N, C-alpha and C positions, 0 to 999 in steps of 0.2 A: 617126498624129500623135500622140503621148506626151501632151502637155500638157492637161489635161483639171480639171477642178474639179469637187467637192459641191456644194452649197448652203451649207453649214456647212461647209466644209473651204477652207483656204489654203496658200500654198508653206511657210508655216515654225510656223503654229499655229491651234488652234481655238479658236473663240469661239460659245458656247450664247446664246442668245436667250430672250425670254421676254417677252409683252407685255402692255402696261397696267402698269408698274412706273414709281414716279418714277427721276430721276436718281442714278447712284452715284455714291459716292467718289471721289475727285482721281485716285486711285493707278492705277484701271481703263483698259486702253487705250480712246482715242477711240474712237466708234460712229458714224459717219454717220447722221443721223437723217432720210430723205426725209420730204415732204409731213408733218410732224411732229404736224401737226392730227388727221390722219385714224387714223392706224393709230402707239402709239406702242408703240414696242423701246425694253427695253435689255438692257443685255449680263451676263449673271451668273455669265461662268465663260471662262477661257481654258487652254490646254493649250498647250504649246508641247515641242515633241521633243528642245529642246536639240541638232539636228544642221543647222539652216540648211534652204538650200532644198534641196528634195526628203524631208524630214525627215515631213511630214505633208501627204498629197495627197487620197488618197480615203479614205472615210468611208461603214461599214455601221453602223447603228443599231440593237439590239433591244431596243425601248420592252416588253416584259415584266420582261426584266432591266435596263434602264435601263444598258445596258453599251455604248460602243463600241469599232468595230474599225478603228483608223489606218494604213495601207499607212506604212511608212517607207523609203523607196529607198533613202536613204544609208546606212539602217543594214541594207538588207539583209533587212527581216521586215517584222514590224507590232504595234503597242501595242494593249496592252486597257487602256479607261479607264471606268471608273464614275460617272457622272451622278446617282448615286440619292441623294446627300448634299445638292444643291443647292437653294440655297430662294431663292425669286422675292425679290429687294429685298437682296439680297445677294453680292457680289462673289468669287467663289474661281479659286485658282489650281488645275488638276486637274491631278494629277501621275497616269502611265502605273502599273494594275497589275502589269503585267507584259509586256516585252518579247519577241518570238518573231522569232527569226531564222531563214531557210529553211536556212540550214548545219545545224541543228539538226535537221535533217529527212535528213539525209545527202543531201540533191539536189546534185547537179553542173554547175556551167558556168550557172549563173544568172546574171544579167545585171541585170534590172530585176522589181521588182514592180510593175504597174500597173491593179490593182482587185481591190477585195474584197466581198464581197457573205455576209448574213447568211440563213439560212436561215428562213422563216416560223414553223416551228414545232419542227422539229428542234434538236438541239443538233450545231449544224454551222458551219462558216463556209468559203466558199469562195475561194479567189488566184488571182489568175491572175501566173503568173510568167514572164518573157522569157529564153531563153536567150541564150547566147554562143559563137557568133554566132546574132546577133537572127535570121536566116533559118531556122537551125534550126525543128524542131517545139518548142514552148512547152508549159507545162505549168499544170494545174490542179489546186492542193494541197487537200485539206479536212482541216481540224481541227475540233475541239471549240471550244465558246466561252469554255473555260477554255486556250485554245492547245495542247491534245494534241495531237499527228499522227493523223488517220486513215488518209488514203491519198493518192495522188497519179495523175495520169493523163496522157497525150502529146496535145496538140491541134494545132492548127495554128499555121503562124510568126505569133510577135508578139501573145499573146492578149492583146486591149486592155481588154477589158472582159468581165466576168462577172455573171450575176446567175440567180437561181432564179424562175421560174414561181412565182403567189401562191398555185397549187395544191400547190406545194411539192413535187412529183414530178420537176422535172428542172432541170438547170444548163444555162444559154446562154451560150456566148462567140463573143465576135467578137473571129477572128484576122485581126488587119488586115494581116499581110504585105508588111508596110514593104519596100523594097530599100534594099537599101546607096545612100548617095552616090553612085557613080559609075555604078550599076546594072548592076554586073557581077553582080550576084546578085539576082532580083527574084519571089519566089516568090506565087502567085495567094493571092488573099485568100479565108479562107472560115468558114465554121460548124460551131460543134461543139456537142451536142446530150450531155447528160450523163446518163442515168438516175440519180436518189437513191434512188431508194424500197428498193434494199438497198445491202450497201457493198461490192457486186461494181463500181459505177461504169462501166456499159458507158457508150462514147462511138459517135455517129453522127459521122461529118464529112462535113457537104455541103458542095458543089463548085459554082462556079456555071459556067454554060455560056450560048454567047450566045442561046440561046431565050428567057432570060427578061428581054433586058435590052430596054431602046425605046430611040429613037434620041436621046431627051434627055439619056441615059446620059454624064456628060461622062467619057470617052476619049481624053484629047488629048495625054497625055506619054508617055514613050516605052514601048517595048515592046509586046507583043499587049493588047488589050482585057482580056480576063480577068487577066492580069498587075498588070493598074491598078486591079481592084477593092480597096476596104480598107475594111471594116466596122468602124465606128469604136465605136459604143455601141447597145444593145438594149433596146426596152421589151417589154411585155408585157399582151396585153390582159384585162380584167378576169375573162375567163371560163378564161384561158389557152391557148386554143386557136389564138392566131394571136401571133408575134412581128414586131417591125418593128425595122428596121436601119440605123442613119443610117452613112450613107457621103461622109464629106465631103468628100473630094477629087475623089467622082466625082458631088457637088450630087445625089445621088438616097437613095431610100428602097425598100431591097428587104422586102418580104414573106413570112413563113413561116409556113406550114402545121406546127404543132405535133402536128396528130391524124396528119397524115401523113409527118411528119417530111423535108419539100419544101419547096424555095424558090420560090415561086409567082410572083415579079416582082419586077423592081427598075426602079423607076420614076423618072426623071428629074425635076427639080423643076424645070429652065426660068430663065427671068431676068427681073429685078423692072426695069419701070422706072422708073427715078425723077427721068425729067422728068414726071413725073403728080401730077398734086395727090391729098396722103396720102401720097406716097412721097419726102417730100424725107428728105434727111441732109445734114450737115456731110462735106464731101469735102475741105474747102482746110486743107491743112497749113501754118497761118498763124497759131498759137497764139491763135485767136479762134474763139468759137462761134457758128456762124449756118448754122440748119436750112434749107435750101432745095434746089429743084429743081434737077438737074443733068442736063446730057444724058450719063445712063450707063445703063447696063444690069449690074445686080449678080448674081453667081450666091446661093444663099441658103447654100450649104455647110454642111449641118448636122452638126453634134458629137453632145451631149449631146440627148437623144430622151426623150418621154415622153407617155402615153396616157392619157384619161380618158374616161368612156363618160356621155352625157347621153342620156334617152330611147330607150335603144336604138342611138343612133348613137354611133361611136368617134370621137374625135377626136388628133389627132397634135402636139404639140407641141414646135418643135426653134427654139434660138435660131440668128440668123442671122449670119454671117460674111461681111463682104464682100468677094468679088474681083470689080474690074471687069472690065467686057467693055466695050471701046471702041466 
């Protein structure tokens, strides 16, 4: 599934936020303040690519350089922004320092840009690019943080998300393998692990097999079970030894051992009973907000995913996208 958003990235513009500041000038775009008394947040900047829908979607940020890298699918590249001059209490319009087009890198038959990541220590960013047709192997393109080409590698079909491990040794790619609408072609989803410790960028391609699936994995669409597996988003444990992959259409999460570079398992998340107290929802399309219990079972359908560790225990966070099972 292509549509995905980072916390501060939107469809047409990016806003920068800061806490505990007064209300800003009237010309700034409106910012909705939830529970105003508990955490005061104001907007101090905005960037608009000028490209409309698809002009800004996914953002990666280098805190040391105070520089952001933003995918621009409408233009077929990415924009480099500087946040170094932003000041609390002052609203500013951010301009692009540089726009880099993948066509400048001589890549052929590139259809879309789905993700971008900033290396934690190196002068390196990674961009995932979908081929045309999308069922062909896609690319991960590596560039410097000034937007200069470094290298590119082939990965699986429709790379949907790329991220670096926290120790900086690997780039991880979720290859969704999305089918054509008529299912005349449906490549298997996969995971690519790229060694970024040198400029050789060796790729290890991991394929799923039936043995790693549990009985709760949702594979009720067309085609064989392995064709239906569609990795969406990846998060990495604090020690860089384990990756967790959200598989939205499959209502499941895969675990990857990054030391052995093997898929450990794919576990289905089951269903959530909305007739149970504490699981209420607004399920009626009637223009009103009414949170109540309903005789529904909802799939979790995780898209974005993140981990954090407390007392040596790792927790996985995902948003829940409701898909009702009557």
